[in-house]
MIMI-198295 format. One line per 2 residues: their letters; for each residue x, y, z of N, C-alpha, C. Coordinates in pm, whole numbers, plus 50000, padded with zeros to 5 digits. Example, Ala and Ser with C-alpha at 12.3 -4.5 7.8 and 13.67 -1.06 7.14 Angstrom:
BEGIN
as	51319,49431,50780,51230,49550,50780,51320,49670,50780 ~ 51285,49775,50708,51367,49894,50714,51290,50003,50787
***
This chain:
BEGIN
xx	30051,61741,38464,30100,61839,38567,30157,61736,38717 ~ 30159,61594,38690,30262,61524,38746,30368,61525,38723
xx	30405,61541,38598,30574,61545,38588,30608,61716,38669 ~ 30574,61750,38739,30642,61869,38769,30679,61842,38911
xx	30805,61834,38895,30910,61836,39063,30827,61853,39175 ~ 30837,61808,39311,30792,61879,39408,30816,61977,39466
xx	30738,62067,39498,30735,62186,39554,30677,62223,39684 ~ 30725,62273,39770,30640,62274,39915,30647,62428,39982
xx	30488,62408,40013,30446,62530,40058,30488,62597,40197 ~ 30512,62642,40219,30568,62719,40349,30579,62855,40405
xx	30471,62808,40583,30435,62961,40618,30560,62983,40730 ~ 30635,63066,40681,30730,63152,40857,30599,63144,40969
xx	30626,63144,41091,30596,63234,41209,30675,63262,41295 ~ 30662,63353,41356,30777,63363,41416,30715,63386,41579
xx	30786,63307,41649,30742,63244,41816,30882,63344,41898 ~ 30800,63355,41983,30887,63406,42117,30920,63320,42179
xx	30995,63329,42262,31119,63244,42294,31050,63147,42382 ~ 30968,63167,42491,30865,63083,42538,30808,63010,42456
xx	30784,63041,42347,30693,62970,42265,30776,62856,42159 ~ 30878,62908,42125,30976,62839,42069,31048,62741,42122
xx	31092,62724,42212,31122,62629,42335,31015,62511,42371 ~ 30918,62576,42431,30763,62502,42416,30727,62381,42324
xx	30756,62460,42192,30714,62379,42056,30828,62265,42042 ~ 30981,62291,42045,31089,62220,42011,31048,62086,42117
xx	31074,62112,42240,31032,62029,42376,30860,61950,42357 ~ 30755,61985,42253,30614,61911,42264,30743,61800,42122
xx	30744,61886,42067,30825,61777,41900,30894,61649,41948 ~ 31017,61712,42115,31101,61610,42129,31036,61484,42170
xx	30916,61512,42241,30839,61442,42394,30829,61326,42248 ~ 30760,61397,42163,30609,61307,42085,30718,61275,41912
xx	30816,61326,41928,30936,61226,41797,30910,61088,41779 ~ 30870,61055,41704,30880,60906,41703,30726,60837,41690
xx	30665,60869,41762,30516,60843,41779,30410,60846,41646 ~ 30383,60764,41677,30261,60692,41568,30112,60764,41567
xx	30049,60809,41463,29871,60884,41527,29835,60783,41458 ~ 29699,60811,41497,29586,60789,41450,29557,60844,41277
xx	29545,60775,41234,29576,60913,41102,29442,60843,41010 ~ 29351,60949,40988,29191,60980,40916,29200,61115,40851
xx	29222,61097,40724,29249,61171,40614,29151,61277,40653 ~ 29155,61405,40620,29090,61529,40647,28945,61515,40795
xx	29013,61436,40878,28955,61451,41045,29070,61440,41142 ~ 29168,61359,41093,29298,61380,41248,29404,61349,41110
xx	29475,61405,41058,29558,61378,41036,29713,61475,41032 ~ 29836,61440,40946,29904,61546,40945,29898,61699,40959
xx	29808,61704,40902,29784,61887,40932,29713,61896,41134 ~ 29650,61802,41120,29559,61800,41256,29685,61829,41386
xx	29807,61730,41353,29917,61706,41441,29987,61793,41466 ~ 30009,61921,41362,30030,62023,41332,30021,62090,41396
xx	29892,62176,41396,29819,62247,41441,29797,62238,41581 ~ 29785,62084,41591,29773,62059,41783,29924,62132,41800
xx	30033,62108,41809,30127,62109,41839,30196,62281,41879 ~ 30110,62358,41742,30087,62484,41792,29970,62573,41898
xx	29885,62457,41897,29753,62496,42022,29825,62453,42142 ~ 29885,62374,42170,29947,62355,42299,30058,62387,42342
xx	30124,62470,42245,30186,62511,42239,30275,62683,42243 ~ 30170,62752,42146,30173,62909,42116,30045,62992,42119
xx	30042,63095,42053,29907,63140,42046,29840,63123,41935 ~ 29901,63088,41848,29810,63018,41703,29742,62920,41712
xx	29600,62953,41753,29544,62848,41735,29444,62834,41625 ~ 29467,62759,41533,29401,62702,41427,29267,62645,41490
xx	29144,62648,41486,29015,62624,41476,28997,62446,41451 ~ 28965,62327,41526,28991,62219,41525,28903,62230,41377
xx	28800,62302,41387,28722,62254,41269,28795,62239,41085 ~ 28874,62324,41078,28946,62381,41003,29090,62251,40990
xx	29147,62248,41074,29269,62214,41089,29329,62075,41005 ~ 29220,62000,40993,29198,61879,40897,29246,61890,40772
xx	29239,62012,40714,29311,62059,40607,29373,62139,40546 ~ 29492,62087,40482,29608,62176,40447,29580,62314,40426
xx	29469,62342,40319,29444,62467,40268,29418,62539,40349 ~ 29295,62452,40413,29224,62562,40491,29292,62593,40617
xx	29372,62548,40646,29489,62563,40740,29565,62700,40743 ~ 29640,62677,40592,29677,62742,40546,29642,62907,40511
xx	29474,62874,40535,29447,63036,40510,29403,63096,40622 ~ 29323,62976,40718,29367,63059,40911,29487,63144,40914
xx	29577,63109,40901,29697,63135,40912,29730,63257,40825 ~ 29657,63296,40685,29684,63416,40689,29571,63480,40724
xx	29503,63455,40726,29379,63536,40821,29456,63586,40993 ~ 29522,63508,41023,29608,63564,41138,29735,63661,41151
xx	29787,63662,40993,29868,63731,40935,29796,63865,40932 ~ 29712,63902,40849,29622,64017,40884,29629,64090,41002
xx	29607,63947,41160,29608,64049,41273,29742,64122,41318 ~ 29876,64025,41249,29964,64016,41329,30076,63972,41219
xx	30177,64107,41120,30237,64050,41044,30325,64019,41103 ~ 30422,64040,41236,30495,64047,41276,30512,63858,41332
xx	30388,63816,41370,30351,63614,41381,30363,63563,41285 ~ 30310,63588,41179,30310,63520,41071,30354,63566,40935
xx	30366,63516,40845,30443,63576,40710,30358,63492,40617 ~ 30446,63558,40511,30310,63515,40378,30342,63374,40321
xx	30257,63316,40247,30299,63153,40235,30419,63191,40087 ~ 30538,63092,40116,30619,63067,40012,30632,62949,39964
xx	30675,62919,39859,30650,62818,39769,30860,62786,39741 ~ 30895,62672,39849,31020,62565,39850,31032,62534,39729
xx	31130,62558,39626,31157,62445,39534,31300,62413,39508 ~ 31358,62288,39505,31515,62297,39474,31582,62383,39393
xx	31656,62439,39435,31711,62526,39343,31762,62494,39176 ~ 31850,62388,39163,31821,62274,39029,31745,62246,38960
xx	31635,62290,38992,31471,62229,38915,31420,62362,38886 ~ 31451,62459,38872,31382,62591,38850,31426,62583,38687
xx	31562,62607,38675,31543,62562,38521,31440,62471,38418 ~ 31388,62365,38517,31356,62258,38453,31174,62283,38476
xx	31135,62345,38544,31013,62381,38551,30990,62547,38621 ~ 30898,62602,38513,30893,62802,38556,30850,62752,38655
xx	30844,62840,38779,30776,62864,38894,30618,62860,38883 ~ 30590,62937,38752,30454,62947,38726,30386,62774,38724
xx	30428,62687,38691,30430,62538,38667,30405,62487,38836 ~ 30465,62487,38914,30419,62494,39045,30335,62560,39114
xx	30364,62691,39078,30192,62745,39116,30085,62707,39079 ~ 30074,62669,38929,29944,62586,38920,29932,62434,38927
xx	30006,62401,38936,30003,62297,39015,29965,62236,39197 ~ 30023,62338,39209,29948,62381,39339,29828,62422,39395
xx	29832,62488,39284,29682,62553,39303,29562,62450,39268 ~ 29588,62344,39215,29495,62257,39155,29486,62170,39276
xx	29639,62118,39349,29600,62050,39495,29524,62120,39603 ~ 29514,62224,39622,29431,62349,39706,29343,62334,39714
xx	29304,62365,39532,29076,62336,39511,29065,62211,39579 ~ 29154,62096,39500,29067,61984,39512,29069,61924,39683
xx	29208,61947,39776,29178,61949,39909,29047,62026,39978 ~ 29023,62100,39954,28943,62173,39983,28785,62160,39953
xx	28804,62128,39850,28682,62061,39804,28588,61939,39835 ~ 28732,61874,39887,28742,61745,39910,28680,61747,40105
xx	28727,61821,40139,28724,61894,40280,28566,61957,40269 ~ 28547,62010,40233,28394,62066,40220,28281,61977,40229
xx	28327,61892,40073,28220,61781,40107,28199,61626,40153 ~ 28329,61643,40260,28282,61532,40309,28320,61607,40506
xx	28286,61745,40484,28278,61810,40624,28154,61729,40720 ~ 27982,61679,40663,27904,61684,40760,27932,61506,40811
xx	27994,61451,40753,28037,61338,40828,28146,61350,40925 ~ 28269,61419,40871,28403,61451,40905,28370,61479,41067
xx	28312,61627,41057,28283,61698,41158,28276,61617,41337 ~ 28197,61527,41283,28092,61470,41390,28188,61335,41425
xx	28259,61263,41317,28374,61199,41343,28468,61226,41394 ~ 28517,61308,41392,28631,61423,41494,28551,61426,41611
xx	28487,61489,41639,28448,61518,41757,28427,61385,41818 ~ 28365,61268,41807,28364,61130,41856,28503,61066,41870
xx	28622,61086,41781,28713,61059,41851,28750,61077,41964 ~ 28741,61250,41959,28821,61325,42068,28740,61248,42212
xx	28642,61249,42212,28575,61186,42302,28572,61065,42332 ~ 28616,60951,42194,28671,60811,42292,28785,60799,42307
xx	28880,60865,42243,29010,60805,42260,29090,60897,42354 ~ 29192,60879,42398,29246,60937,42534,29375,60993,42438
xx	29473,61109,42454,29567,61168,42372,29663,61009,42357 ~ 29719,60935,42500,29768,60811,42416,29728,60739,42342
xx	29620,60741,42309,29547,60662,42230,29538,60711,42092 ~ 29553,60834,42091,29539,60924,41947,29724,60954,41872
xx	29763,60923,42013,29936,60976,41949,30032,60867,42047 ~ 30073,60756,41959,30112,60654,42120,30278,60592,41976
xx	30308,60522,42094,30437,60453,42029,30429,60351,41939 ~ 30423,60272,41838,30420,60158,41800,30483,60001,41865
xx	30469,59859,41857,30520,59792,41890,30658,59818,41897 ~ 30706,59858,41701,30861,59799,41628,30928,59924,41775
xx	30852,60041,41745,30964,60116,41811,30968,60112,41988 ~ 30877,60050,42064,30875,60028,42198,31004,59901,42173
xx	31017,59794,42136,31120,59679,42101,31240,59735,42064 ~ 31263,59852,42006,31367,59908,41966,31427,59959,42099
xx	31361,60052,42155,31379,60135,42243,31399,60012,42394 ~ 31381,59877,42423,31397,59829,42480,31535,59765,42475
xx	31561,59741,42366,31666,59685,42317,31795,59784,42348 ~ 31768,59892,42362,31863,60002,42381,31892,60010,42524
xx	31751,59981,42562,31797,59971,42782,31883,59849,42804 ~ 31840,59775,42710,31947,59633,42754,32102,59634,42739
xx	32081,59699,42616,32243,59703,42592,32317,59832,42616 ~ 32255,59946,42704,32277,60041,42822,32337,59992,42909
xx	32237,59900,42972,32273,59812,43087,32400,59752,43098 ~ 32388,59640,43014,32521,59558,42916,32682,59634,42971
xx	32625,59738,42883,32772,59826,42885,32807,59840,43016 ~ 32728,59905,43074,32787,59964,43137,32815,59881,43330
xx	32774,59754,43292,32799,59680,43411,32971,59601,43280 ~ 32920,59583,43189,33071,59536,43132,33194,59637,43159
xx	33159,59776,43217,33263,59877,43210,33405,59786,43333 ~ 33500,59807,43302,33627,59746,43393,33627,59776,43522
xx	33566,59969,43575,33591,60011,43589,33440,59970,43747 ~ 33325,59956,43687,33238,59912,43777,33262,59755,43779
xx	33321,59697,43705,33317,59552,43724,33415,59518,43908 ~ 33521,59644,43857,33615,59610,44025,33567,59658,44150
xx	33485,59700,44063,33377,59797,44232,33299,59692,44243 ~ 33208,59587,44171,33144,59487,44221,33251,59391,44269
xx	33359,59373,44252,33436,59282,44270,33546,59283,44462 ~ 33537,59453,44481,33592,59469,44561,33457,59494,44706
xx	33370,59533,44656,33234,59538,44728,33185,59375,44757 ~ 33217,59235,44700,33203,59155,44718,33289,59070,44811
xx	33390,59114,44819,33501,59052,44881,33598,59133,44956 ~ 33503,59194,44992,33545,59320,45108,33608,59285,45226
xx	33594,59123,45238,33655,59118,45436,33804,59053,45330 ~ 33768,58985,45259,33864,58909,45229,33991,58960,45200
xx	33930,59150,45135,34067,59253,45055,34088,59368,45176 ~ 33987,59327,45305,34027,59432,45388,33945,59564,45388
xx	33875,59601,45270,33815,59717,45200,33769,59819,45298 ~ 33806,59938,45318,33747,60022,45373,33577,60046,45343
xx	33499,60003,45361,33359,60024,45311,33297,60146,45341 ~ 33368,60201,45399,33297,60384,45371,33395,60462,45291
xx	33501,60435,45267,33594,60500,45208,33519,60437,45031 ~ 33484,60294,45024,33464,60270,44889,33321,60315,44866
xx	33216,60339,44962,33075,60380,44929,33119,60541,44894 ~ 33209,60591,44964,33214,60732,44868,33336,60699,44750
xx	33374,60648,44725,33415,60645,44580,33345,60610,44507 ~ 33288,60494,44487,33141,60478,44427,33049,60554,44385
xx	33028,60662,44461,32900,60777,44469,32965,60859,44365 ~ 33095,60914,44437,33202,61025,44338,33197,60964,44223
xx	33222,60828,44201,33227,60785,44036,33077,60776,43976 ~ 32990,60742,44009,32853,60730,43963,32793,60878,43953
xx	32837,60923,44051,32747,61087,44063,32806,61196,43909 ~ 32963,61125,43933,32995,61195,43803,32946,61146,43674
xx	32925,61025,43604,32916,60960,43542,32709,61024,43538 ~ 32601,61057,43625,32501,61099,43593,32486,61214,43606
xx	32604,61313,43616,32593,61485,43568,32623,61453,43438 ~ 32718,61380,43359,32781,61397,43186,32602,61386,43163
xx	32569,61273,43189,32428,61184,43134,32335,61343,43173 ~ 32330,61346,43260,32223,61534,43255,32233,61576,43155
xx	32330,61639,43162,32349,61760,43058,32335,61695,42909 ~ 32375,61609,42897,32381,61546,42731,32173,61544,42743
xx	32096,61493,42827,32003,61473,42809,31903,61618,42815 ~ 31959,61708,42844,31933,61917,42821,31883,61954,42711
xx	32041,61835,42639,32084,61944,42508,31988,61928,42390 ~ 31936,62059,42327,31803,62064,42295,31808,62009,42136
xx	31967,61976,42114,31971,61932,41962,32019,61823,41929 ~ 31952,61737,42027,32004,61592,42054,31865,61505,41998
xx	31949,61415,41851,31804,61328,41851,31741,61280,41910 ~ 31640,61208,41868,31512,61114,41964,31652,60992,42032
xx	31658,60927,41930,31817,60823,41973,31882,60831,42050 ~ 31942,60958,42035,32023,61041,42137,31990,61042,42348
xx	31864,61107,42296,31787,61133,42434,31733,61032,42498 ~ 31691,60888,42418,31601,60769,42512,31711,60739,42557
xx	31858,60754,42462,31975,60676,42517,32038,60682,42696 ~ 32027,60835,42661,32089,60889,42779,31976,60872,42850
xx	31844,60865,42850,31759,60864,42973,31845,60708,43058 ~ 31800,60608,42948,31815,60486,42986,31929,60486,43036
xx	32055,60536,42992,32207,60577,43080,32182,60574,43228 ~ 32092,60718,43251,32076,60750,43346,31969,60706,43472
xx	31911,60600,43397,31836,60526,43514,31931,60365,43543 ~ 32036,60367,43431,32075,60196,43477,32161,60232,43595
xx	32254,60378,43549,32364,60438,43621,32295,60449,43772 ~ 32174,60482,43762,32091,60470,43951,32099,60340,43985
xx	32051,60237,43899,31996,60103,43944,32149,60052,44012 ~ 32219,60077,43888,32361,59971,43932,32445,60084,44050
xx	32413,60177,44079,32496,60261,44192,32418,60235,44302 ~ 32290,60168,44307,32229,60164,44437,32247,60012,44505
xx	32271,59922,44380,32293,59758,44417,32437,59785,44423 ~ 32571,59851,44420,32639,59854,44433,32678,59904,44611
xx	32575,59968,44634,32613,59993,44799,32551,59915,44887 ~ 32439,59877,44829,32341,59747,44902,32464,59607,44935
xx	32550,59630,44825,32677,59456,44823,32777,59514,44916 ~ 32765,59612,44886,32892,59687,45005,32870,59707,45147
xx	32747,59686,45173,32629,59685,45290,32665,59564,45284 ~ 32647,59482,45258,32632,59318,45279,32465,59285,45267
xx	32420,59404,45255,32299,59332,45188,32270,59267,45082 ~ 32303,59288,44971,32252,59188,44821,32440,59054,44804
***
């Protein structure tokens, strides 16, 4: 059966608008993070069910959520209570693979996987459940789900790049030139401050609108967040230079 191409078991769920946006926001906030992965204790199934618990009315018990098959069973129990909330399990297969492997082969292979999953989960429950309880007591949320060092370095580079690009913008360079040589150029400080505020407020408004776009990917959102921070800092620095404080 190892020659049968992968097929994914999917359980569609229906969320109301508030739940949908809460779940999207949760995923966006945690996108790109690593997590403490212990199979059948705190694994990918656990993290998915944690997201649903925090943002929706679907609460799979913690004693079940580390087993994909147990999780699927729990969700199907919810389906008996509310068929509008949870739909039946579907098998998702790439269309061009159907001719190579009959659906029955996919079903049989996944049945074996589910059987092994629940058997291992049950056999290890006497150790895994206390271990799960210990993990949740000994580890904070930040320790269980965190940015790894490579990701932190990556975003630091983005931050440096964004600030550098803004400072090297010809308009911003001109502002600093005028601010530092205001006496030489007989610059009206009040007018210059007004122009600087107008310029940066427009940039901040555009960046803020982009940051609220739910369809943005993680890099775009963090680039925008760093850009907003850089705009604020450079604007404040410019105002101090104009006043002769810096």
